[in-house]
N, C-alpha and C positions, 0 to 999 in steps of 0.2 A: 713068157710075159706078151702076151697077142698082141698084136699091132697090127694094122690096117691102112696100106699106104695112099695116100688122099689128094695128093701133088709132089710139086717138089718147087724147092725155091733157090735158086743161085747152086743149080743143079745138084742140089742136097734134097736127100728124100721129107716129106711134111706128114708125119705118120699119126694114128694118135691111139694110144694105147688104150686097153678097153677088159672088162671082165665078160666071165661067160657062169651061170651057176644056174646047176638045178634045171630041173625038166618038166614040161608041163604048155598051156600057152604062155605064151612070150609075153615078156615085161622092160620097158626099157627106160631105163631110170638116166633122164636128163637133166646133170648139174647146175646151179643158176649162181651167176657170177657173185662172188669173187670163188667160189666154190670147186670142189671135186665131186669125182665120184665117193670118195673116202666116204664125202658128207653122207650118203645113204644107206651107212654101216645097218640103221635101226632097222630099214625098211628089207635088205639083202635078205638076212637070214629071217625074217616074219615072210613074208613073198616065194620063196623056195621054202618053207614048210608048209605053205598052203597049198602048194603043186604046180607052183608056176616056174618057169625060164626067165632068171631073172640077169637082165645084161646093163652092165653100167659104162660109160667111157668120159674120156679127161676131155673134154673140150679143145683143142688145137690153145698153143700159148698158156693153158693150165695142167696142174698136177703132171704126168710123165707124157705125157702127148710134147709132140715136137711146140719148140718155141720159134715159129717162127714170125716174121715183120709183119705179112701182109694176110689178109683172108680173114677179118676180123668184123664184117657186116653182115649181119641179119642173113644175107641168100646162103654164103660163103657157107656157113656156119649152118645153116641149113639143108645144107648139099653136102655136110659132114654127117650127119645122121644118116639122110638119106642112103650115101655110100657105106652105111654100118647094116644097114637092114638089106642090102642087097648080097651084098658080102655074107653073112650070115645065113642071106636067104631065109629071113623068119618073114613067116604069115601070121595073120589072123593075131598082129600084135600089138599090145597095147603102148602107146607113149606117153610116159609122164613125164611132166617137166615144171621143175620149181623154180618159181620168181620170175630172171632172164631166160632161163633154160625153157620157160612155157612157151617163150618168142617164137624159139628155135623148130618146139614141134609143132605150132600152129603153122610159120612156113613152109617146114617139110610139107605136108598134109598139103597148104596150099600151090605150094608150087609142083608136088608131084602125085598125086592124089593120094585113095586110102587104098589101093592095091592089097598093101600088107599091113593094115592098118584094120581094126578091131574100135579101137576107143582109144579115148584120150582125156588127159588128168592134166588140169592146169593149176599148178600148187602155186595160189600164190602172183600172179599173173600179174606181171607192172606193166601199169597204163602212166607214164614219167612226164613230169612237166619240165619242158626247156631250161627250167630257173635251178629244179636242182642236176640235170644233167650240166651246165654249167659251172654250178661247185662243184660236184664233183670230180670235174676234167681238171677243174683249179689245180685241188686239192688234190689228186695222181699226182698233177706234174712236178709239184712241188713238196708235196708231203705226201709220199704213197703211202709209206707203214704205216702212220697215224691217221691216215687217212680209210686205210683197210681197219682197224681196231674200233677209232667213230663207228663207223658202218657196221662193223659186225654185234657192239656195244644196245645199237640198234634192232639189228636183227634178232638182237634174242632176248630183247627186254619187251616189260609190258609196266606201264604208265610210269616208265622212268626204273623198273629195277627188274635185276636179268630176272630172267628163266629160268637160266642155263648156268653148270656148275662153271664156276672158271676156268679149272685145268681143260676141259671140254672147250671152253673157249679158244683159248691161247692155242690151241691144238689146231683148230680152224682158222687163228690168225697164222700159223706157220705155213699149214696148206697155202691160203691166199697170198703173203709175203713171198711165195717160192714161185709163183706166177712169174709170167714176163710182163716188165710195165706195159711193153708196147700193147702187148691183151687186155692189162687191167684195163688203162686209157681208152683202147678201140671200142671193147664190149660199153664201157659206159658212151660212149660216142652212139654207139647204134642203136640205142632205148631209145634216141628222141624223137618223136613219135610216133611209137610204138606201143598195139593196144591186139594183142595175141586174141582177145574174147571177139571184136567186131572181125578182126581177118577173117576167123568160125564161122561167118556168117552164111556160108553158105554150102558147108562142109555135112556132108551126110554120115557121119558116124556120132552115136552116143558121146558127149562131151559131156565132164565133170567140174566143176571148179569148186578147190577148197581153199578156203580162208582162215585164219588166225583171227579169231576175234579183236583184237590187241593189234593190231596190224600196223606201224606207223609208217610203215612203207606206202602200202597200198589199201582202197578201202573196198567191200562188197561192193557190188553193183546190179542193177537189175540187166540181167542181159538176156540171151538166149536159153544157155546151158544153164540147165541147175546148178545151187549154188549150194555150198555145206559149211557154216560157219563153226568155228574149233573153240568154245566161248574159253576167257582167257590165254587164249594162245597167241604170241606176236608172229610175226614176219614171218622165220624159221621156225614153223609150228611141227615138219616133221621131225624136226630135231630133238624142240624144247618137249614135244608132247606126244610122242610116237606110235603112244598106243591106243588114246584116239584116232591121230591122225593114221597110221594103219588100219583099224576098223575101217573107218570112212572108205576107205580107198578099196581096201579088197570086199568089201558088199558091192564095189559098184563093178567090180570087176568079178565078179563069181558071173557066171551064164543066165 
C-alpha cells in the first residue's frame, strides 16, 4: 500500500494513500468531497487502456489517508497534491479534479506553477454560495451521516430521479461516512468563496471544464476555458455517465 508522508501532527506522521497504475502520459485524478479515489474506478481502467499512467489518491482525512485534525484549508490540500507530483517526479501531467477536487487542482497550479503540468480538467467545479456552506456545516455537526446521504442523493439525481443504482450509491455513502468528521466539516468550510475557474484566469495551460447538464450543485458558466456539457447528467457525471465523460476527457488529453 503506497503512502506519502506530507507532515506530522502531535509527533505522528500524516500520510496520503495513493495508487499508481499503467504507463504513458500521466493523469492525476483528484476526488471531490466527500469521496475517495475509489470513486474513479470507471476512469482508471479506461485511461490505462488508452495508454496513460493513472495516479489517484485519498485526500487527507478521507479513505485510507491519515485522519489528521488539521490541514483541510485549500492551500494545504493543494500542497499535498504538489508533494505527490514531486514525490513521483511526474512531468507533463494532466490534473483532473472533480467537484471540490477541482479547487485543489486550481490552487496547486496557482501556488506552484505548471512546470510539472500539461493540462487541467475541472469536472463540475464548485462555486458555492455562503448559504449552502452554512447549511451543510450545520448538518455536518449534528447529522453528518444523514447529511452525506442527502448530498450523495443530489450528486446523482436528475430532476429528482436518481441516475445511479442504489447499491453503488450506498457503497459511496459508506466511503464518505468513513471519513474523519473533522475533515468532512472543514472541507465544507474551505469552499466559502471558492471559484476554481476564476483562479485559473492567468494560468497558461489548456483547461477543460466538464459539467453535467442537470447538475443540481453548480451550473456551467461562460468563462475563458472551453466547457463541455454532458446532456442529462447530474453533478456526479464521471460516475453516472462514465462512457460519455471518459470520451470527452480522453479526447482532450490526446496529443
